gemmi code that builds the backbone of each chain (N, CA, C; Angstrom):
import gemmi

chains = {
    "A": [
        ("ASP", (113.439, 93.776, 126.685), (112.517, 92.347, 126.229), (113.436, 91.018, 127.090)),
        ("GLY", (113.006, 90.399, 127.826), (113.614, 89.119, 128.118), (114.364, 88.217, 127.255)),
        ("GLY", (115.564, 87.505, 127.369), (115.612, 86.408, 126.821), (117.074, 85.865, 127.281)),
        ("ILE", (117.862, 85.248, 126.356), (119.029, 84.343, 126.003), (119.962, 85.217, 125.461)),
        ("THR", (121.546, 85.674, 125.907), (122.035, 86.390, 124.778), (123.287, 85.285, 124.945)),
        ("GLN", (124.194, 85.209, 123.556), (125.139, 84.316, 123.655), (126.076, 85.386, 122.817)),
        ("SER", (127.441, 85.115, 123.410), (128.309, 86.174, 122.104), (129.761, 85.178, 122.150)),
        ("PRO", (130.304, 85.287, 121.466), (130.221, 86.172, 120.206), (129.021, 85.191, 119.300)),
        ("LYS", (128.629, 85.761, 118.386), (127.702, 84.702, 117.045), (128.691, 83.404, 116.342)),
        ("TYR", (129.976, 84.098, 116.261), (130.830, 83.334, 115.655), (132.275, 83.485, 116.568)),
        ("LEU", (132.798, 82.495, 116.324), (134.452, 82.035, 117.496), (135.539, 81.172, 116.469)),
        ("PHE", (136.512, 81.503, 116.632), (137.508, 80.800, 115.774), (138.151, 80.904, 116.757)),
        ("ARG", (139.205, 79.392, 116.529), (140.224, 79.255, 117.692), (141.459, 78.284, 117.142)),
        ("LYS", (142.318, 78.270, 117.408), (143.654, 77.622, 116.747), (143.309, 76.434, 117.771)),
        ("GLU", (143.853, 75.327, 117.337), (143.773, 73.623, 118.247), (145.012, 73.976, 119.620)),
        ("GLY", (143.971, 73.617, 120.385), (145.023, 73.350, 121.816), (144.579, 74.855, 123.100)),
        ("GLN", (143.445, 75.601, 122.014), (143.630, 76.488, 122.956), (141.966, 76.347, 123.404)),
        ("ASN", (141.980, 76.757, 125.190), (140.818, 76.927, 125.832), (139.871, 78.219, 125.232)),
        ("VAL", (138.972, 78.077, 125.199), (137.755, 78.988, 124.835), (136.944, 78.781, 125.742)),
        ("THR", (136.044, 80.528, 126.007), (135.195, 80.313, 126.882), (133.912, 80.939, 126.124)),
        ("LEU", (132.855, 80.264, 126.386), (131.560, 80.817, 125.523), (130.525, 81.360, 126.735)),
        ("SER", (129.901, 82.678, 125.976), (129.016, 83.315, 127.153), (127.913, 83.066, 127.033)),
        ("CYS", (127.059, 83.367, 128.307), (125.352, 82.811, 127.857), (124.931, 83.609, 129.238)),
        ("GLU", (123.835, 84.239, 128.909), (123.340, 85.080, 130.318), (121.792, 85.294, 129.399)),
        ("GLN", (120.933, 85.263, 131.012), (119.739, 85.272, 130.513), (119.119, 85.975, 131.874)),
        ("ASN", (117.966, 87.025, 131.268), (117.299, 87.891, 132.482), (116.265, 87.410, 132.209)),
        ("LEU", (115.539, 86.460, 132.632), (114.318, 85.903, 132.394), (114.085, 85.570, 134.005)),
        ("ASN", (115.415, 86.120, 134.822), (114.950, 85.254, 136.197), (114.992, 83.538, 136.000)),
        ("HIS", (115.274, 82.681, 135.295), (115.325, 81.578, 135.764), (116.069, 80.785, 135.736)),
        ("ASP", (115.671, 79.640, 136.720), (116.932, 79.062, 137.852), (117.972, 78.031, 136.895)),
        ("ALA", (117.097, 77.407, 136.012), (117.810, 76.288, 135.614), (118.561, 76.574, 133.839)),
        ("MET", (119.853, 76.548, 133.775), (120.386, 76.686, 132.537), (120.771, 75.547, 131.782)),
        ("TYR", (121.122, 75.318, 130.665), (121.890, 74.567, 130.220), (122.878, 74.648, 128.741)),
        ("TRP", (123.618, 73.724, 128.892), (124.307, 73.865, 127.241), (124.242, 73.012, 126.507)),
        ("TYR", (123.735, 72.711, 125.556), (123.961, 71.889, 124.414), (125.047, 72.263, 123.372)),
        ("ARG", (125.352, 70.935, 122.176), (126.317, 70.821, 121.277), (125.548, 70.355, 119.844)),
        ("GLN", (125.536, 70.917, 118.723), (124.693, 70.655, 117.395), (125.790, 70.264, 116.701)),
        ("ASP", (125.505, 69.491, 115.817), (126.793, 69.017, 114.841), (125.560, 69.287, 113.588)),
        ("PRO", (126.857, 69.537, 112.370), (125.343, 69.673, 111.287), (124.288, 68.753, 110.850)),
        ("GLY", (123.301, 68.720, 110.686), (122.115, 67.897, 110.055), (122.095, 67.235, 111.366)),
        ("GLN", (122.464, 67.384, 112.347), (122.099, 66.696, 113.619), (121.175, 67.392, 114.991)),
        ("GLY", (120.771, 66.547, 115.945), (119.750, 67.081, 116.840), (120.857, 67.485, 117.971)),
        ("LEU", (120.283, 68.023, 119.271), (121.126, 68.322, 120.386), (121.676, 67.049, 121.031)),
        ("ARG", (123.013, 67.779, 121.578), (123.375, 66.819, 122.669), (123.757, 68.075, 123.852)),
        ("LEU", (123.186, 67.066, 124.958), (123.111, 68.073, 126.471), (124.473, 67.834, 127.115)),
        ("ILE", (125.222, 68.900, 127.232), (126.805, 68.704, 127.749), (126.832, 69.039, 129.135)),
        ("TYR", (126.302, 69.884, 129.912), (126.158, 70.648, 131.079), (124.611, 70.980, 131.527)),
        ("TYR", (123.928, 70.963, 132.594), (122.826, 71.748, 132.824), (122.989, 72.121, 134.448)),
        ("SER", (122.290, 73.104, 134.870), (122.499, 73.469, 135.772), (121.419, 73.834, 136.836)),
        ("GLN", (120.978, 73.399, 137.907), (119.678, 73.598, 138.420), (119.549, 75.241, 139.323)),
        ("ILE", (120.664, 75.379, 139.574), (120.357, 76.341, 140.771), (121.910, 77.034, 140.454)),
        ("VAL", (122.381, 78.226, 140.926), (123.468, 79.028, 141.604), (124.468, 77.869, 142.020)),
        ("ASN", (125.466, 77.755, 141.614), (126.799, 76.737, 142.260), (126.930, 75.494, 142.237)),
        ("ASP", (125.731, 74.988, 141.500), (125.241, 73.736, 140.986), (125.151, 73.046, 139.711)),
        ("PHE", (126.159, 72.454, 139.255), (125.703, 71.748, 137.909), (126.002, 70.568, 137.586)),
        ("GLN", (125.760, 70.009, 136.727), (125.868, 68.602, 136.328), (125.931, 68.290, 134.940)),
        ("LYS", (126.975, 66.847, 134.951), (126.826, 67.149, 133.575), (126.068, 66.119, 132.594)),
        ("GLY", (126.496, 66.449, 131.635), (125.479, 65.498, 130.685), (125.853, 64.555, 130.069)),
        ("ASP", (125.447, 64.077, 128.647), (125.861, 63.222, 128.028), (126.912, 63.423, 127.418)),
        ("ILE", (127.319, 64.337, 127.308), (128.854, 64.446, 126.297), (129.719, 65.684, 127.217)),
        ("ALA", (130.238, 65.490, 128.635), (130.597, 66.214, 129.344), (131.981, 67.076, 128.740)),
        ("GLU", (132.664, 65.495, 128.793), (134.319, 65.501, 128.769), (134.604, 66.639, 127.941)),
        ("GLY", (135.904, 67.242, 128.297), (136.694, 68.238, 127.391), (135.820, 69.582, 127.724)),
        ("TYR", (134.416, 69.347, 128.153), (133.815, 70.898, 128.580), (134.080, 71.439, 130.033)),
        ("SER", (133.964, 72.522, 130.491), (133.539, 72.572, 131.735), (132.921, 74.195, 131.854)),
        ("VAL", (132.121, 73.960, 133.002), (131.303, 75.313, 133.070), (131.430, 75.925, 134.466)),
        ("SER", (130.856, 77.141, 134.979), (130.520, 77.503, 136.376), (129.021, 78.036, 136.366)),
        ("ARG", (128.743, 78.697, 137.619), (127.386, 78.604, 137.419), (127.366, 80.120, 139.025)),
        ("GLU", (128.038, 80.940, 138.821), (128.528, 81.673, 140.489), (127.289, 83.012, 140.380)),
        ("LYS", (126.887, 83.312, 139.133), (125.604, 84.042, 139.203), (124.241, 83.435, 138.777)),
        ("LYS", (123.172, 84.337, 139.419), (121.512, 83.137, 138.306), (122.203, 83.201, 136.964)),
        ("GLU", (122.258, 84.654, 136.560), (121.687, 85.336, 135.073), (123.128, 84.742, 134.375)),
        ("SER", (124.210, 84.133, 134.678), (125.271, 83.361, 133.739), (125.568, 82.175, 134.160)),
        ("PHE", (125.868, 81.538, 132.686), (126.516, 79.970, 132.839), (127.392, 80.039, 131.882)),
        ("PRO", (128.333, 80.380, 132.147), (129.461, 80.269, 130.467), (130.792, 79.074, 130.463)),
        ("LEU", (130.349, 78.184, 129.404), (130.898, 77.144, 128.965), (132.396, 77.412, 128.412)),
        ("THR", (133.161, 76.566, 128.733), (134.742, 76.110, 128.426), (134.758, 74.957, 127.613)),
        ("VAL", (135.343, 75.336, 126.434), (135.682, 74.479, 125.818), (137.368, 74.022, 125.810)),
        ("THR", (137.369, 73.164, 126.491), (139.105, 73.023, 126.574), (140.066, 72.014, 125.629)),
        ("SER", (140.801, 72.229, 125.215), (142.176, 71.630, 124.521), (141.708, 69.798, 124.735)),
        ("ALA", (141.048, 69.738, 125.455), (140.783, 67.915, 125.469), (139.358, 67.677, 125.145)),
        ("GLN", (138.816, 68.619, 124.473), (137.437, 68.444, 123.463), (138.153, 67.452, 122.326)),
        ("LYS", (137.936, 66.543, 122.211), (138.732, 66.189, 120.401), (138.037, 66.837, 119.263)),
        ("ASN", (136.958, 67.230, 119.743), (136.221, 67.728, 118.210), (135.280, 68.721, 118.768)),
        ("PRO", (135.825, 69.709, 118.918), (135.277, 71.238, 119.418), (134.297, 71.934, 117.964)),
        ("THR", (134.522, 72.191, 117.159), (133.931, 72.690, 115.920), (132.255, 72.221, 116.212)),
        ("ALA", (131.654, 72.927, 116.416), (130.498, 72.654, 116.776), (129.362, 73.988, 116.709)),
        ("PHE", (128.344, 73.639, 116.823), (127.160, 74.815, 117.078), (126.535, 74.403, 118.590)),
        ("TYR", (126.991, 75.824, 119.299), (126.522, 75.623, 120.515), (125.647, 76.585, 121.004)),
        ("LEU", (124.519, 75.751, 121.854), (123.121, 76.270, 122.519), (123.216, 76.452, 123.802)),
        ("CYS", (123.073, 77.422, 123.963), (122.406, 77.887, 125.742), (120.912, 77.502, 126.220)),
        ("ALA", (120.358, 77.314, 126.940), (119.286, 77.320, 126.978), (118.488, 77.413, 128.367)),
        ("SER", (117.436, 77.973, 128.893), (117.277, 77.891, 130.312), (115.651, 77.494, 130.520)),
        ("SER", (115.467, 77.671, 131.703), (114.008, 77.352, 132.083), (113.565, 77.583, 133.382)),
        ("ILE", (112.641, 77.640, 134.106), (111.833, 78.304, 134.902), (112.738, 77.629, 136.643)),
        ("ALA", (112.784, 75.922, 135.858), (113.426, 75.135, 137.024), (113.770, 74.095, 136.410)),
        ("LEU", (114.325, 72.792, 137.308), (114.318, 72.024, 136.734), (114.084, 71.202, 137.747)),
        ("ALA", (112.687, 70.856, 137.521), (112.295, 70.335, 138.597), (111.257, 68.880, 138.568)),
        ("ALA", (111.386, 67.885, 139.568), (110.733, 66.615, 138.713), (109.620, 66.556, 138.805)),
        ("HIS", (109.030, 65.764, 137.588), (107.369, 65.789, 137.055), (107.028, 67.040, 136.935)),
        ("SER", (107.995, 67.811, 136.068), (107.381, 69.045, 135.470), (108.362, 69.096, 134.216)),
        ("LEU", (107.769, 69.641, 133.272), (108.378, 70.041, 131.550), (108.195, 71.166, 131.545)),
        ("TYR", (108.488, 71.987, 132.220), (108.745, 73.398, 131.779), (109.606, 73.514, 129.518)),
        ("GLU", (108.993, 74.718, 129.322), (109.578, 74.508, 128.370), (111.113, 75.230, 128.434)),
        ("GLN", (112.080, 74.805, 127.173), (113.406, 75.705, 127.376), (113.693, 76.701, 126.274)),
        ("TYR", (113.958, 77.661, 126.757), (114.428, 78.859, 125.991), (115.467, 79.135, 125.612)),
        ("PHE", (115.864, 78.963, 124.175), (117.143, 79.343, 123.722), (117.882, 80.423, 123.169)),
        ("GLY", (119.080, 80.735, 123.458), (120.022, 81.739, 122.841), (120.056, 81.473, 121.377)),
        ("PRO", (120.724, 82.253, 120.649), (120.998, 82.329, 119.321), (121.855, 81.721, 118.900)),
        ("GLY", (123.042, 80.796, 120.031), (124.244, 79.779, 119.399), (125.129, 80.471, 119.453)),
        ("THR", (126.202, 80.219, 119.374), (127.509, 80.160, 118.819), (128.307, 79.281, 118.074)),
        ("ARG", (128.642, 79.828, 117.064), (129.536, 78.972, 115.862), (131.071, 78.583, 116.335)),
        ("LEU", (131.080, 77.921, 116.657), (132.927, 77.311, 117.135), (133.622, 76.750, 116.341)),
        ("THR", (134.494, 77.586, 115.529), (135.193, 76.480, 114.663), (136.434, 76.775, 115.306)),
        ("VAL", (137.334, 75.643, 115.060), (138.500, 75.410, 115.545), (139.529, 74.326, 114.574)),
        ("THR", (140.658, 75.419, 114.535), (141.730, 74.826, 113.379), (142.633, 74.599, 113.449)),
    ],
    "B": [
        ("ASP", (113.894, 54.689, 125.915), (112.933, 55.853, 125.616), (112.382, 55.595, 124.227)),
        ("ALA", (111.070, 56.055, 124.526), (110.208, 55.785, 123.115), (111.160, 57.147, 122.039)),
        ("LYS", (110.664, 56.445, 121.014), (111.000, 57.388, 119.549), (109.749, 57.978, 118.730)),
        ("THR", (110.423, 59.043, 118.021), (109.823, 59.661, 117.418), (110.096, 59.545, 115.631)),
        ("THR", (109.415, 59.090, 114.541), (109.646, 59.271, 113.256), (109.195, 60.300, 112.757)),
        ("GLN", (109.352, 61.158, 112.062), (109.011, 62.378, 111.189), (109.674, 62.525, 109.919)),
        ("PRO", (109.153, 62.840, 108.278), (109.572, 63.082, 107.348), (110.720, 63.974, 107.223)),
        ("ASN", (111.724, 63.323, 106.527), (112.989, 64.483, 105.877), (112.752, 66.151, 105.945)),
        ("SER", (111.569, 65.999, 104.879), (111.158, 67.378, 104.167), (110.262, 67.333, 104.127)),
        ("MET", (109.574, 68.872, 104.114), (108.527, 69.095, 103.514), (108.113, 70.427, 102.844)),
        ("GLU", (106.935, 70.757, 101.695), (107.184, 71.458, 101.414), (105.710, 72.485, 101.278)),
        ("SER", (105.574, 73.698, 101.306), (104.280, 74.409, 101.524), (104.346, 75.449, 100.809)),
        ("ASN", (103.340, 75.750, 100.064), (102.797, 77.346, 99.535), (102.576, 78.122, 100.443)),
        ("GLU", (103.239, 79.464, 100.379), (102.716, 80.395, 101.535), (101.437, 80.677, 101.767)),
        ("GLU", (100.835, 80.512, 102.447), (99.684, 81.194, 103.405), (98.694, 80.023, 102.948)),
        ("GLU", (99.414, 78.788, 103.250), (98.083, 77.804, 103.182), (98.907, 77.074, 104.519)),
        ("PRO", (97.587, 76.024, 104.885), (97.868, 75.481, 105.815), (98.892, 74.210, 105.337)),
        ("VAL", (99.541, 73.906, 106.843), (100.850, 72.724, 106.977), (100.325, 71.895, 107.824)),
        ("HIS", (100.689, 70.329, 107.483), (100.104, 69.823, 108.251), (101.702, 68.599, 108.638)),
        ("LEU", (102.089, 68.379, 109.911), (103.126, 68.087, 109.737), (103.257, 66.908, 110.704)),
        ("PRO", (103.719, 65.555, 110.250), (103.184, 64.725, 110.992), (104.394, 64.369, 111.307)),
        ("CYS", (104.380, 63.277, 112.879), (104.809, 63.018, 114.128), (104.195, 61.397, 114.233)),
        ("ASN", (105.081, 60.128, 113.697), (104.956, 59.129, 114.509), (105.604, 58.814, 116.186)),
        ("HIS", (105.086, 57.966, 116.555), (105.307, 57.565, 118.099), (104.990, 56.306, 118.344)),
        ("SER", (104.976, 55.327, 117.713), (104.259, 53.946, 117.896), (104.425, 53.367, 119.248)),
        ("THR", (105.651, 53.766, 119.906), (105.936, 53.211, 121.477), (105.535, 54.215, 122.479)),
        ("ILE", (104.995, 55.529, 122.445), (104.854, 56.512, 123.627), (104.391, 55.648, 124.534)),
        ("SER", (104.823, 55.832, 125.678), (104.099, 55.363, 127.018), (102.919, 56.594, 127.500)),
        ("GLY", (101.945, 56.319, 128.490), (101.274, 56.571, 129.062), (101.519, 58.183, 129.410)),
        ("THR", (102.330, 58.115, 129.475), (102.973, 59.482, 130.966), (103.940, 60.631, 130.002)),
        ("ASP", (104.292, 59.789, 129.040), (105.176, 60.781, 127.679), (104.193, 61.624, 127.208)),
        ("TYR", (104.495, 63.072, 127.140), (104.111, 64.800, 127.091), (104.575, 64.451, 125.040)),
        ("ILE", (103.970, 65.112, 124.003), (104.390, 65.321, 122.387), (104.822, 67.106, 122.877)),
        ("HIS", (105.768, 67.127, 122.427), (106.464, 68.631, 122.432), (106.957, 68.704, 121.137)),
        ("TRP", (106.730, 70.083, 120.452), (107.256, 70.369, 119.003), (107.890, 71.594, 119.478)),
        ("TYR", (109.610, 71.716, 118.947), (110.497, 72.814, 118.982), (110.410, 72.892, 117.378)),
        ("ARG", (110.892, 74.136, 116.999), (111.229, 74.255, 115.555), (112.713, 75.321, 115.693)),
        ("GLN", (113.220, 75.344, 114.725), (114.692, 76.004, 114.506), (114.912, 76.330, 112.941)),
        ("LEU", (114.716, 77.962, 113.324), (115.387, 78.597, 112.357), (116.752, 78.439, 111.588)),
        ("PRO", (117.050, 79.255, 110.717), (118.331, 78.476, 109.841), (119.282, 79.553, 110.940)),
        ("SER", (120.121, 79.017, 111.450), (121.438, 79.288, 111.961), (120.660, 80.127, 113.278)),
        ("GLN", (119.979, 79.622, 113.862), (119.055, 80.296, 115.398), (119.007, 79.049, 116.255)),
        ("GLY", (118.881, 79.288, 117.645), (118.702, 78.668, 118.475), (116.828, 77.505, 118.638)),
        ("PRO", (116.589, 76.261, 119.006), (115.532, 76.233, 118.939), (114.194, 76.791, 119.677)),
        ("GLU", (113.128, 77.145, 119.184), (112.242, 78.194, 119.855), (110.863, 76.990, 119.914)),
        ("TYR", (109.871, 76.724, 120.997), (109.260, 75.710, 121.749), (107.938, 76.494, 120.931)),
        ("VAL", (107.011, 75.358, 120.318), (106.122, 75.768, 119.772), (104.404, 75.323, 120.242)),
        ("ILE", (104.798, 73.894, 120.892), (103.446, 73.386, 121.713), (103.504, 71.785, 122.163)),
        ("HIS", (102.858, 71.491, 123.183), (102.955, 70.836, 123.487), (101.443, 69.882, 123.972)),
        ("GLY", (101.560, 68.710, 123.980), (100.100, 68.294, 124.759), (100.149, 67.051, 124.883)),
        ("LEU", (99.293, 66.051, 125.654), (99.628, 65.165, 126.226), (98.089, 64.066, 125.809)),
        ("THR", (97.057, 64.372, 125.860), (95.973, 63.567, 124.821), (94.820, 64.513, 123.678)),
        ("SER", (94.463, 65.314, 124.444), (93.747, 66.577, 123.829), (94.544, 67.276, 122.778)),
        ("ASN", (93.851, 67.785, 121.796), (94.373, 68.797, 120.898), (94.829, 70.097, 121.790)),
        ("VAL", (95.590, 70.690, 121.021), (96.505, 71.908, 121.656), (95.697, 72.510, 120.720)),
        ("ASN", (95.649, 74.011, 121.205), (95.777, 75.173, 120.059), (96.540, 76.389, 121.250)),
        ("ASN", (97.543, 76.877, 119.804), (98.016, 78.345, 120.880), (98.081, 79.408, 119.724)),
        ("ARG", (98.627, 80.548, 120.059), (99.004, 81.228, 119.060), (99.629, 80.946, 117.725)),
        ("MET", (100.474, 80.012, 118.087), (101.698, 79.868, 116.738), (101.095, 78.613, 116.185)),
        ("ALA", (100.243, 77.647, 116.539), (99.931, 76.526, 115.514), (99.228, 75.775, 117.076)),
        ("SER", (98.692, 74.202, 116.320), (97.318, 73.445, 116.658), (98.366, 72.441, 116.884)),
        ("LEU", (98.158, 71.605, 117.931), (98.681, 70.230, 118.039), (97.477, 69.401, 117.927)),
        ("ALA", (97.411, 68.271, 116.725), (96.432, 66.910, 117.061), (96.805, 65.748, 117.227)),
        ("ILE", (96.434, 65.029, 118.054), (97.128, 64.078, 118.656), (95.872, 62.722, 118.558)),
        ("ALA", (96.383, 61.874, 117.976), (95.480, 60.432, 117.480), (95.025, 60.143, 118.615)),
        ("GLU", (93.625, 59.051, 118.376), (92.992, 58.662, 119.896), (93.484, 57.695, 120.440)),
        ("ASP", (94.730, 56.889, 119.685), (95.832, 55.997, 119.937), (97.034, 56.775, 120.695)),
        ("ARG", (97.122, 57.826, 120.537), (98.354, 58.582, 120.882), (99.777, 57.966, 119.594)),
        ("LYS", (99.683, 57.269, 119.346), (100.664, 56.159, 118.420), (101.364, 57.053, 117.618)),
        ("SER", (100.308, 58.717, 117.654), (100.806, 59.688, 116.120), (100.262, 60.762, 116.205)),
        ("SER", (100.717, 62.028, 116.337), (100.605, 63.760, 116.161), (100.498, 64.381, 115.251)),
        ("THR", (99.812, 65.337, 114.958), (100.336, 66.532, 113.659), (99.972, 67.656, 114.294)),
        ("LEU", (101.429, 68.396, 114.188), (101.515, 69.884, 114.175), (100.755, 70.737, 112.756)),
        ("ILE", (100.045, 71.546, 113.599), (98.935, 72.106, 112.078), (99.555, 73.563, 111.852)),
        ("LEU", (100.040, 74.090, 111.078), (100.237, 75.679, 110.972), (99.387, 76.224, 109.982)),
        ("HIS", (98.375, 77.044, 110.365), (97.349, 77.240, 109.675), (97.232, 78.087, 108.529)),
        ("ARG", (98.246, 79.106, 108.664), (98.961, 79.738, 107.305), (99.930, 79.655, 107.544)),
        ("ALA", (101.120, 78.886, 106.487), (102.226, 79.117, 106.406), (102.758, 80.736, 105.842)),
        ("THR", (103.950, 80.993, 106.507), (104.524, 82.416, 106.077), (105.901, 82.034, 106.072)),
        ("LEU", (106.949, 82.809, 105.210), (107.897, 82.811, 104.708), (108.593, 82.387, 105.849)),
        ("ARG", (108.554, 82.855, 107.379), (108.988, 82.773, 108.644), (109.012, 81.540, 109.264)),
        ("ASP", (107.858, 81.144, 108.556), (107.832, 79.337, 109.229), (108.874, 78.110, 108.832)),
        ("ALA", (109.497, 79.027, 108.049), (110.322, 77.973, 106.757), (111.829, 77.578, 108.112)),
        ("ALA", (111.495, 76.045, 108.193), (112.378, 75.852, 109.452), (112.326, 74.421, 109.930)),
        ("VAL", (113.514, 74.071, 110.747), (113.491, 72.414, 111.125), (112.230, 72.573, 112.200)),
        ("TYR", (111.873, 71.014, 111.942), (110.288, 71.049, 113.013), (110.939, 69.950, 113.728)),
        ("TYR", (110.748, 69.851, 115.225), (111.191, 68.757, 116.159), (110.177, 68.236, 116.933)),
        ("CYS", (109.879, 66.726, 116.488), (109.101, 66.297, 117.204), (109.762, 65.318, 118.482)),
        ("ILE", (109.325, 66.050, 119.611), (109.887, 64.923, 120.698), (108.695, 64.511, 122.195)),
        ("LEU", (109.218, 63.162, 123.030), (108.583, 63.288, 124.013), (109.356, 62.989, 125.109)),
        ("ARG", (108.386, 63.611, 125.967), (109.192, 64.475, 127.108), (108.329, 63.358, 128.454)),
        ("ASP", (108.607, 62.703, 129.499), (107.844, 62.342, 130.580), (108.379, 62.597, 131.857)),
        ("PRO", (107.429, 63.516, 132.545), (107.656, 64.027, 133.964), (107.951, 63.184, 135.099)),
        ("ASN", (108.301, 61.820, 134.436), (108.056, 61.318, 135.481), (109.964, 60.424, 135.796)),
        ("SER", (110.466, 60.741, 134.392), (111.581, 59.791, 134.179), (112.745, 60.445, 134.593)),
        ("GLY", (112.878, 61.603, 135.954), (114.070, 61.561, 136.560), (114.871, 63.035, 135.563)),
        ("ALA", (115.733, 62.111, 135.740), (117.230, 63.573, 134.957), (116.560, 63.424, 133.268)),
        ("GLY", (115.972, 62.245, 132.665), (115.643, 62.597, 131.291), (114.613, 63.456, 130.990)),
        ("SER", (113.499, 63.918, 132.293), (112.505, 64.527, 132.157), (112.843, 65.900, 131.217)),
        ("TYR", (114.356, 66.758, 131.352), (114.473, 67.958, 131.362), (115.468, 68.083, 129.868)),
        ("GLN", (116.157, 66.682, 129.474), (116.794, 66.754, 128.365), (116.083, 66.590, 127.120)),
        ("LEU", (116.184, 67.664, 126.404), (115.280, 67.868, 125.233), (116.466, 67.158, 124.211)),
        ("THR", (115.624, 65.692, 123.799), (116.409, 64.925, 122.730), (116.091, 65.043, 121.088)),
        ("PHE", (116.386, 65.818, 120.452), (116.261, 66.117, 119.178), (116.729, 64.934, 117.895)),
        ("GLY", (115.958, 64.485, 117.365), (116.015, 63.868, 116.259), (116.511, 64.705, 115.099)),
        ("LYS", (116.221, 64.089, 113.953), (116.690, 64.761, 112.682), (115.367, 65.957, 112.092)),
        ("GLY", (114.471, 65.570, 112.684), (113.052, 66.576, 112.443), (112.631, 66.728, 110.654)),
        ("THR", (111.828, 67.603, 110.668), (111.289, 67.998, 109.514), (111.536, 69.142, 108.789)),
        ("LYS", (112.756, 68.827, 107.876), (112.675, 70.650, 106.959), (111.502, 71.267, 106.494)),
        ("LEU", (110.731, 72.200, 106.595), (109.521, 72.751, 106.173), (110.027, 73.917, 105.013)),
        ("SER", (109.846, 73.857, 103.648), (110.085, 74.823, 103.095), (108.945, 75.533, 102.706)),
        ("VAL", (108.883, 76.934, 102.582), (107.762, 77.641, 102.071), (107.938, 78.454, 100.819)),
        ("ILE", (106.882, 77.695, 100.223), (107.457, 78.523, 98.559), (106.027, 79.790, 98.746)),
        ("PRO", (106.909, 80.910, 98.255), (106.318, 82.157, 97.982), (105.193, 81.964, 97.069)),
    ],
}
model = gemmi.Model(1)
for chain_id, residues in chains.items():
    chain = gemmi.Chain(chain_id)
    for i, (resn, *xyz) in enumerate(residues, 1):
        res = gemmi.Residue()
        res.name, res.seqid = resn, gemmi.SeqId(i, " ")
        for name, pos in zip(("N", "CA", "C"), xyz):
            atom = gemmi.Atom()
            atom.name, atom.element = name, gemmi.Element(name[0])
            atom.pos, atom.b_iso = gemmi.Position(*pos), 0.0
            res.add_atom(atom)
        chain.add_residue(res)
    model.add_chain(chain)
structure = gemmi.Structure()
structure.add_model(model)
structure.setup_entities()
């Protein structure tokens, strides 16, 4: 079955540590996204990537970093510079990220990160 | 950006139809109306989208008012699996960077009663 996998489902870290969240897709999608969701809130875009070796900052990129070395993979690193890292992190992908197009986004199951 | 307004919560009995409303009085002529839903502790899932005409797919129907200032997501027979938060969002393919970013509000939490 095609889809997006995120691991782990739950992650606990101590304050001051960097942590990397995994996102893999086998949908052959070009575009991938990272969102953050806080309790009772909507989604906020952290980073997005249109193609391999290219990525752009979203609305709340500070304290995060990403890489896109392979089409299938878009890992997100939450650095110690992120002031409030505890949140539900969602990875998504779409066929493409093209002007004048509104491709639906497919989401992974999410990773719930708790930093204490 | 045009905004949407949805009720915070709704209830439905199992196997009955559910009509989830969304107001978007400032919608522009090029905004598409999209619906996603999010089951508890899961990622969002695309449901349906439309521009002007009513739309049907295997999951739901979308009824769009003639003036496009409101729309209604219709689940024809609610099941327990449909209990989720439903988000109505507007997407403009001509808005450049904004066209691909999904901006979810708080949505409507649908509870399905057995």
